[in-house]
PAZAPA-4460 file (N, C-alpha, C; in steps of 0.05 Angstrom, whole numbers, plus 32768, in hexadecimal, padded with zeros to 4 digits):
% residues 225
    n_x    n_y    n_z   ca_x   ca_y   ca_z    c_x    c_y    c_z   seq   type   mol
   86AD   8474   7ACB   86B1   8462   7AE2   86B2   8449   7AD9     1      M     A
   86A8   843C   7AC4   86AA   8422   7ABE   86C0   840E   7ABE     2      S     A
   86DC   8423   7AC2   86F2   8414   7AC1   86FF   8418   7ADB     3      T     A
   86F0   8418   7AF0   86FC   8424   7B0A   86F4   8410   7B21     4      S     A
   8704   8415   7B32   86F7   8408   7B4C   86ED   841A   7B62     5      V     A
   86D9   8411   7B6C   86CB   8424   7B7E   86C9   8413   7B9B     6      C     A
   86D3   8426   7BAE   86D3   8417   7BCB   86BD   8426   7BDA     7      I     A
   86AA   8418   7BE9   869E   8427   7BFA   86A1   8424   7C17     8      W     A
   86A5   843D   7C25   86B0   8437   7C41   8697   8439   7C53     9      L     A
   869B   842F   7C6C   8688   8434   7C82   868A   8454   7C86    10      N     A
   8675   8461   7C90   8670   8479   7C97   8657   8486   7C95    11      G     A
   8658   849C   7C9A   863E   84AF   7C9B   862C   84AA   7C82    12      E     A
   8615   849D   7C86   8606   8495   7C6D   8603   84AE   7C59    13      P     A
   85FB   84C3   7C63   85F2   84DA   7C53   860D   84E7   7C45    14      T     A
   8629   84DB   7C46   863A   84E1   7C39   863D   84D1   7C1D    15      A     A
   862E   84C0   7C19   862B   84B0   7BFF   8614   84B6   7BF4    16      I     A
   8611   84CC   7BDC   85F3   84D6   7BD5   85F1   84C6   7BB9    17      G     A
   85DF   84CE   7BAB   85D4   84C0   7B92   85EA   84C2   7B7F    18      K     A
   85FB   84D7   7B79   8612   84D6   7B69   8625   84BE   7B6C    19      R     A
   862D   84BA   7B85   863F   84A6   7B91   8631   848D   7B8B    20      A     A
   8619   8489   7B8E   860A   8470   7B88   8612   846C   7B69    21      E     A
   860A   8480   7B5A   860F   8478   7B3F   862D   8471   7B35    22      N     A
   863E   847C   7B45   8659   8478   7B3C   8661   845D   7B46    23      L     A
   8655   8453   7B5E   8656   8438   7B67   864D   8420   7B54    24      W     A
   8636   8427   7B51   8628   841B   7B3A   8633   8412   7B1F    25      N     A
   8643   8428   7B18   864E   8425   7AFF   866B   841A   7AFC    26      S     A
   867A   8417   7B15   8694   840E   7B17   8695   83F3   7B0C    27      A     A
   86AB   83EC   7B04   86B5   83D0   7AF7   86B6   83BF   7B10    28      K     A
   86C2   83C6   7B25   86C7   83B6   7B3F   86BB   83C4   7B56    29      Y     A
   86A9   83B9   7B66   869D   83C4   7B80   86AA   83B6   7B9D    30      R     A
   86B5   83C8   7BA8   86C4   83BE   7BBF   86B7   83CE   7BDA    31      V     A
   86AA   83BF   7BEB   869C   83CD   7C05   86AF   83BF   7C1F    32      A     A
   86B6   83D0   7C2C   86C0   83C9   7C47   86AC   83C2   7C5A    33      T     A
   86AF   83AF   7C69   86A0   839F   7C79   868D   83B1   7C86    34      D     A
   8690   83C8   7C96   867D   83D7   7C9D   866A   83E3   7C8C    35      G     A
   8672   83EA   7C75   8665   83F5   7C5D   864B   83E4   7C56    36      A     A
   864E   83CA   7C59   863C   83BC   7C4C   8620   83BD   7C5B    37      I     A
   861D   83C5   7C72   8602   83C9   7C80   85FB   83E1   7C72    38      N     A
   8602   83F7   7C67   85F7   840E   7C59   85EF   8403   7C41    39      A     A
   8601   83F3   7C32   85FA   83EC   7C18   85E1   83DA   7C19    40      I     A
   85D8   83C6   7C2D   85C3   83B9   7C30   85AD   83CC   7C32    41      L     A
   85AE   83E2   7C3D   8596   83F5   7C42   858C   8406   7C2C    42      K     A
   85A0   8401   7C13   859E   8412   7BFC   859C   83FA   7BE3    43      R     A
   8594   83DF   7BEB   8596   83CD   7BD8   8585   83CF   7BBB    44      K     A
   8571   83E2   7BC1   8560   83E4   7BAE   8571   83FB   7B96    45      E     A
   857F   8408   7BA0   858C   841D   7B90   85AD   8416   7B89    46      S     A
   85B7   8407   7B90   85D3   8404   7B94   85D9   83E2   7B8E    47      V     A
   85EE   83DF   7B79   85F8   83C4   7B79   8607   83B9   7B90    48      E     A
   8607   8399   7B8C   8616   838F   7BA0   8635   838F   7B9E    49      W     A
   8647   8391   7BAE   8660   838E   7BAD   866C   8375   7B9E    50      P     A
   8680   8376   7B91   868D   8360   7B89   869D   8357   7BA3    51      H     A
   86AD   8368   7BB4   86BD   8361   7BC6   86B1   836A   7BDF    52      V     A
   86B1   835D   7BF8   86B3   8369   7C10   86CA   8363   7C21    53      I     A
   86D7   8377   7C2F   86F0   8376   7C3C   86F2   8383   7C55    54      C     A
   8703   8379   7C65   8709   8385   7C80   870E   8372   7C97    55      G     A
   870D   8375   7CAB   870F   8367   7CC3   86FA   835B   7CCA    56      D     A
   86DD   8363   7CC2   86C7   835B   7CCB   86C1   835D   7CE3    57      F     A
   86C5   837A   7CEF   86BC   837C   7D0A   86A6   8390   7D0A    58      D     A
   869F   8399   7CF0   868A   83AC   7CEB   8670   83A3   7CDE    59      S     A
   866F   838A   7CD4   865B   8381   7CC0   864E   8373   7CD7    60      M     A
   8632   837C   7CCF   861E   836E   7CE1   861A   834E   7CDB    61      E     A
   8619   833F   7CF5   8617   8321   7CF0   8602   8314   7CDF    62      A     A
   8605   8305   7CD5   85F0   82F4   7CC9   85EA   8302   7CAA    63      G     A
   85F8   8311   7CA0   85EF   8324   7C88   85F7   830F   7C72    64      I     A
   85E3   830D   7C5B   85E5   82FD   7C46   85FC   8308   7C32    65      D     A
   8611   8303   7C2E   8622   830C   7C1F   8623   8306   7C04    66      T     A
   860F   82F5   7BFB   8607   82EF   7BDC   8624   82E4   7BD4    67      R     A
   862D   82EE   7BBA   8641   82E1   7BAF   8659   82F1   7BAF    68      N     A
   865B   8307   7BC0   8675   8315   7BC3   8687   8306   7BCF    69      A     A
   86A1   830F   7BC1   86BE   8303   7BCF   86C0   830F   7BEE    70      K     A
   86C4   82FE   7BFD   86CC   830C   7C19   86E8   8307   7C1F    71      L     A
   86F2   831E   7C27   870B   8323   7C28   8711   832B   7C3D    72      L     A
   8722   8317   7C50   8728   831D   7C6E   8741   832B   7C72    73      H     A
   8745   8345   7C7A   875A   8356   7C7C   875D   835B   7C9C    74      L     A
   876E   834C   7CAC   876D   8351   7CC9   8781   8362   7CD1    75      P     A
   8797   836A   7CC2   87AC   8379   7CCA   87A1   8392   7CD9    76      D     A
   87A6   839A   7CF2   879F   83AE   7D01   87B3   83C5   7CFF    77      Q     A
   87C8   83C2   7CF4   87DB   83D7   7CED   87D4   83EC   7CDB    78      D     A
   87C1   83E2   7CC7   87B7   83F0   7CB1   8795   83F7   7CB4    79      H     A
   878C   840C   7CA7   8770   840D   7CA7   8762   83FD   7C8E    80      T     A
   8745   83F9   7C95   873C   83E9   7C81   873F   83F8   7C62    81      D     A
   873F   840D   7C60   8743   841F   7C47   875F   8417   7C3D    82      L     A
   8770   841D   7C48   878E   8413   7C3F   8790   83FB   7C3D    83      T     A
   8788   83E5   7C4C   8789   83C9   7C3F   8778   83C2   7C29    84      K     A
   8760   83D6   7C25   8751   83CB   7C0B   875E   83D3   7BF4    85      T     A
   876A   83EF   7BF6   877A   83FD   7BDB   8791   83E7   7BD8    86      I     A
   87A0   83DF   7BEC   87B4   83CF   7BE5   87AE   83B6   7BD5    87      Q     A
   8798   83AA   7BE1   878B   8391   7BD6   8785   8396   7BB5    88      W     A
   8775   83B0   7BB4   876F   83B5   7B96   8789   83B7   7B85    89      C     A
   8799   83C3   7B8C   87B2   83C9   7B7A   87C2   83B2   7B7A    90      L     A
   87BE   839D   7B89   87CE   8382   7B85   87C3   8374   7B72    91      E     A
   87A2   8379   7B70   8794   836A   7B5D   879C   8372   7B40    92      Q     A
   87A0   838F   7B3E   87AD   839A   7B22   87C6   8392   7B1E    93      L     A
   87D8   8393   7B31   87F3   838C   7B2B   87F9   836D   7B23    94      S     A
   87E6   835A   7B2B   87E6   8341   7B28   87D4   8338   7B0E    95      E     A
   87C8   834A   7B01   87B9   8346   7AEA   879F   8339   7AEF    96      N     A
   8795   833D   7B07   877B   8333   7B0D   8764   8341   7B05    97      Q     A
   8768   835B   7B09   8757   8373   7B05   8764   8387   7AF7    98      W     A
   8755   8392   7AE2   875F   83AB   7AD2   874E   83C0   7AD4    99      K     A
   8757   83D4   7AE2   8748   83EE   7AE1   875E   8406   7AE7   100      F     A
   8751   841F   7ADF   8767   8436   7ADC   8762   844A   7AF0   101      E     A
   8751   8443   7B0A   8753   8454   7B21   8741   844A   7B35   102      G     A
   8742   8459   7B4C   8735   844F   7B63   8729   8467   7B6E   103      I     A
   870A   8462   7B72   86FA   8475   7B7E   86F2   846B   7B9D   104      L     A
   86F5   847B   7BB1   86EF   8472   7BCA   86D9   8486   7BD4   105      V     A
   86C1   847C   7BDF   86A4   8487   7BE2   86A8   8488   7C00   106      L     A
   86A5   84A1   7C06   86A4   84A8   7C2C   86C2   84AB   7C32   107      G     A
   86C5   84A6   7C4C   86E1   84AB   7C59   86EB   84CB   7C5F   108      G     A
   86D1   84DE   7C5B   86D9   84F4   7C5D   86C6   8505   7C6E   109      L     A
   86B6   84F3   7C85   86A4   84FD   7C92   86A3   84EE   7CAA   110      N     A
   8691   84F4   7CC1   8691   84E9   7CDC   86A9   84EC   7CEA   111      G     A
   86B5   84DB   7CF9   86CB   84DF   7D09   86E3   84EC   7CFB   112      R     A
   86EC   8502   7D07   8703   8513   7CFC   871E   8500   7CF3   113      F     A
   8722   84EC   7D0B   873C   84E0   7D08   8737   84CB   7CF2   114      D     A
   871E   84C4   7CED   8718   84B3   7CD1   871D   84C2   7CB7   115      H     A
   871B   84DB   7CBC   871E   84EB   7CA3   8737   84F2   7CA0   116      T     A
   8749   84F2   7CB5   8766   84F9   7CB5   8774   84DF   7CA7   117      M     A
   8767   84C5   7CAD   8774   84AE   7CA2   8771   84A6   7C87   118      S     A
   8759   84B3   7C7D   8756   84B1   7C60   8769   84C0   7C52   119      T     A
   876D   84DB   7C5B   8784   84E8   7C4E   879E   84DC   7C51   120      L     A
   87A5   84D4   7C69   87C1   84C3   7C6B   87C2   84AD   7C55   121      S     A
   87A9   84A1   7C53   87AC   848A   7C41   87B0   848F   7C22   122      T     A
   87A5   84AB   7C1D   87AB   84B2   7BFE   87C2   84BB   7C00   123      L     A
   87D5   84C4   7C16   87F0   84CC   7C15   8802   84B1   7C11   124      I     A
   87FB   849F   7C1C   8802   8486   7C1E   8805   8477   7C04   125      H     A
   87F4   847C   7BEE   87F5   846F   7BD8   87FC   8482   7BBE   126      F     A
   8807   8497   7BC9   8812   84AC   7BB4   8822   849D   7B9D   127      L     A
   8835   848F   7BA6   8845   8484   7B8E   8838   8470   7B82   128      K     A
   881F   8465   7B87   880F   8455   7B76   8809   8462   7B59   129      A     A
   880D   8457   7B40   8807   845F   7B28   87E7   8464   7B24   130      A     A
   87D8   8457   7B33   87B9   8457   7B31   87AD   8471   7B41   131      T     A
   87A0   847F   7B32   8796   8498   7B3F   8782   8491   7B53   132      P     A
   877F   849A   7B68   876C   8493   7B84   8763   84AA   7B8C   133      I     A
   8744   84B0   7B8A   8736   84C1   7B93   8720   84BE   7BA7   134      I     A
   871B   84D1   7BB6   8707   84CF   7BCE   86EF   84DD   7BC8   135      V     A
   86DA   84D9   7BCC   86C1   84EB   7BC6   86AD   84E1   7BDB   136      A     A
   869D   84F7   7BDF   8684   84F5   7BF3   866E   8505   7BE0   137      D     A
   8657   850E   7BEC   8647   851D   7BE2   864A   8536   7BDE   138      A     A
   8663   853E   7BF2   866B   8559   7BF2   8684   8561   7BE6   139      Y     A
   8697   854E   7BE6   86AF   8556   7BDB   86BE   8541   7BC9   140      N     A
   86D3   8546   7BBD   86E3   8533   7BAC   8707   853B   7BB8   141      M     A
   8711   8525   7BBE   872A   852C   7BCB   8740   851C   7BC2   142      V     A
   8757   8525   7BB9   876F   8515   7BAE   8787   851C   7BB8   143      L     A
   879C   850C   7BBA   87B4   8516   7BC6   87C5   851B   7BAD   144      A     A
   87D9   8529   7BAB   87E5   8535   7B93   8807   8531   7B9B   145      L     A
   8818   8525   7B8A   8831   8522   7B96   8843   853C   7B91   146      P     A
   885A   853A   7BA0   8871   8550   7B94   8876   8554   7B78   147      Q     A
   8875   856D   7B72   8879   8570   7B54   8860   857F   7B4B   148      G     A
   885B   857A   7B30   8848   858A   7B1F   8830   8573   7B1C   149      T     A
   8818   857A   7B23   87FF   8569   7B1C   87EE   857B   7B0D   150      S     A
   87E4   856F   7AF6   87CE   8579   7AEA   87B1   856C   7AEF   151      E     A
   879D   857C   7AF6   8786   8574   7B00   876D   857D   7AEB   152      I     A
   875B   8569   7AE2   8748   8571   7AD2   8728   856E   7AE3   153      H     A
   871E   8583   7AE3   8709   8589   7AF5   86EE   858C   7AE5   154      V     A
   86DB   857B   7AE7   86BE   8580   7ADB   86B5   8593   7AE8   155      E     A
   86B4   85AD   7AE3   86AA   85CA   7AF1   868C   85C3   7AF3   156      L     A
   867D   85B6   7AE5   8660   85B9   7AE8   865B   85A5   7B02   157      E     A
   8667   8593   7B05   8661   8582   7B1D   866A   8593   7B3D   158      K     A
   867C   85A6   7B3E   8684   85B3   7B53   867B   85D2   7B56   159      T     A
   867D   85D8   7B72   8674   85F0   7B77   868E   8606   7B6E   160      S     A
   86A3   85F6   7B66   86C1   8604   7B61   86D3   860E   7B79   161      K     A
   86C8   860B   7B92   86D5   860E   7BA7   86EB   85F8   7BAE   162      M     A
   8701   8601   7BB4   8718   85EF   7BB5   872A   85F3   7BCA   163      C     A
   8738   85DE   7BD3   874F   85E5   7BEB   8768   85D9   7BDC   164      G     A
   877E   85E1   7BE4   8799   85D3   7BE0   87A5   85D4   7BF9   165      V     A
   87AA   85BA   7C02   87B1   85B8   7C23   87CA   85A9   7C24   166      I     A
   87DB   85BC   7C33   87F8   85AA   7C37   87F1   8593   7C4D   167      P     A
   87FF   8578   7C45   87F8   8569   7C58   8811   8559   7C68   168      I     A
   882A   855C   7C5C   883B   854B   7C67   8851   8560   7C72   169      T     A
   8861   8552   7C86   8873   8561   7C97   8888   856D   7C85   170      Q     A
   8885   8577   7C72   889C   8582   7C5D   8895   859D   7C53   171      K     A
   88AA   85AD   7C50   88A4   85C9   7C46   8897   85C6   7C2C   172      E     A
   8882   85D5   7C2A   886D   85D3   7C12   8868   85EE   7C03   173      T     A
   8879   85EC   7BED   8873   8607   7BE0   8863   8605   7BC5   174      I     A
   8851   860F   7BBF   8838   860E   7BA8   883A   861F   7B95   175      V     A
   8836   861B   7B7D   8831   862D   7B68   881A   8623   7B57   176      T     A
   8804   8633   7B52   87EE   862B   7B47   87E7   8636   7B2E   177      S     A
   87D5   862B   7B20   87CB   8638   7B02   87AD   862A   7B02   178      K     A
   8798   863F   7AFF   8780   8635   7AFD   876A   863C   7B14   179      G     A
   8779   864A   7B27   876D   8652   7B46   8763   866E   7B46   180      L     A
   8751   8672   7B53   8749   868F   7B55   875E   869C   7B64   181      K     A
   8766   868F   7B7C   877E   869E   7B8D   8796   8691   7B82   182      Y     A
   87A2   8694   7B6D   87C0   8685   7B66   87D4   8687   7B7E   183      E     A
   87E6   8675   7B7B   87F9   8670   7B90   8816   8670   7B7D   184      M     A
   8828   8683   7B84   883E   8685   7B71   8859   8680   7B89   185      A     A
   885D   8667   7B8B   8878   8661   7B9F   886D   8664   7BB9   186      N     A
   8856   8661   7BBE   884A   8667   7BDB   8851   8654   7BEC   187      L     A
   8859   8655   7C09   885C   8648   7C18   8842   863D   7C29   188      P     A
   883A   8622   7C29   8823   861B   7C38   882D   8608   7C4E   189      L     A
   881E   8613   7C68   8820   8601   7C81   880B   8607   7C93   190      A     A
   8806   85F2   7CA0   87F2   85ED   7CB5   87FC   8605   7CC7   191      F     A
   87E6   8615   7CD9   87F5   8627   7CE9   87FA   8644   7CDD   192      G     A
   87FE   8644   7CC5   8807   865B   7CB4   87F3   8660   7C9E   193      K     A
   87F4   8656   7C87   87E4   8659   7C71   87E0   8643   7C62   194      L     A
   87C5   863A   7C59   87BD   8626   7C4C   87A6   862B   7C39   195      I     A
   87A6   8626   7C1D   8792   8630   7C0B   877B   8623   7C0E   196      S     A
   8766   862D   7C20   8748   8626   7C23   8737   8639   7C14   197      T     A
   8721   8636   7C0E   870B   8649   7C02   8717   8653   7BE7   198      S     A
   872C   8644   7BD7   8731   864C   7BC1   871D   8647   7BAA   199      N     A
   8721   864B   7B97   870E   8646   7B7E   871C   8640   7B65   200      E     A
   8712   862B   7B57   8719   861E   7B3D   870C   8632   7B2B   201      V     A
   871E   863A   7B14   8714   864D   7B02   8713   8641   7AE9   202      T     A
   871C   862C   7AE0   871F   861B   7AC9   8720   85FE   7ACD   203      T     A
   8717   85EF   7AB7   8714   85D6   7ABF   872E   85C2   7ABE   204      N     A
   8749   85D1   7AB9   8760   85C8   7ABA   8773   85D8   7ACF   205      Q     A
   877B   85CB   7AE1   878A   85DD   7AF3   87A7   85CF   7AF8   206      I     A
   87BD   85DB   7AFF   87D3   85D2   7B04   87DF   85DA   7B21   207      S     A
   87EA   85C6   7B2D   87F6   85CE   7B47   8813   85C2   7B46   208      L     A
   8821   85D3   7B4D   883E   85CC   7B51   8848   85CC   7B72   209      Q     A
   8855   85B9   7B7A   885B   85BB   7B9A   8872   85AF   7B9F   210      S     A
   8883   85B2   7BB6   8898   85AB   7BBC   8892   8592   7BD0   211      T     A
   887D   8588   7BD3   8873   8576   7BE8   8854   856C   7BE0   212      A     A
   884D   8556   7BEA   882F   854B   7BE0   881B   855D   7BEA   213      P     A
   8805   8562   7BDE   87EE   8570   7BE7   87D9   855D   7BE8   214      L     A
   87C3   8568   7BF2   87A6   8562   7BF2   879A   8575   7BE4   215      I     A
   878E   8570   7BCC   8779   857F   7BBE   875D   8576   7BC3   216      F     A
   874D   8588   7BC8   8731   8584   7BCB   8721   8598   7BC2   217      T     A
   8705   858D   7BB4   86F4   85A4   7BA6   86DB   859A   7BAF   218      I     A
   86C3   85AA   7BB3   86AD   85A9   7BBA   8697   85A1   7BA4   219      E     A
   868A   858B   7BA5   8677   8584   7B92   8662   858F   7B96   220      L     A
   864D   8590   7B82   8630   859A   7B84   8624   8581   7B90   221      I     A
   8617   8587   7BA9   860B   8573   7BBC   85F2   8567   7BB0   222      H     A
   85E3   8575   7BA5   85C7   856A   7B9A   85CA   855F   7B7E   223      N     A
   85E2   8562   7B74   85E6   8554   7B59   85E8   853C   7B56   224      Q     A
   85D4   852D   7B45   85D9   850F   7B43   85EC   8505   7B2F   225      C     A
***
């Protein structure tokens, strides 16, 4: 994670556990949305201060000492703070201002259900970006997969092995898998019909082939640091 960007989102505090704190602390670039800074302040003894604080600043408590963090005002109300933050980070990469290999988002999967769906929509929005984007909390790791074949490496010892393969776009989604307990062979997935939940990873290298983008999620071991 020393070569990554880590984005801390505002949300349910219990969703960011010790494991996530360690990932945040080891990230090359730490970016907090404005509402998240309140939670970071409460953990100042165990977490590093962000390099950048961004958003429309409607959620950050007044009078907070932002120290030497760069303040980035992103007022566009047509996009969420997460979408705007990821876009800004990718611009830093393309303009050679930053160098990193991936983006890890902490939070965004808990609390209000519409916020969770917004997080998933953001993952799909950036599918064409060459930079991997992963969302994690104390319980889950989630990523979007493009149409075609995707190879996923899983550190099994950090997970319960329970996983889901979820159709997410309004397109026919036919999936073939390798490395799951309940394999799929040209299986149509659709909401209201069949989605692959409560599946299980059986190997640390799995393959998913799909005719449309997917959401892949795997359960993390909650009490593991």
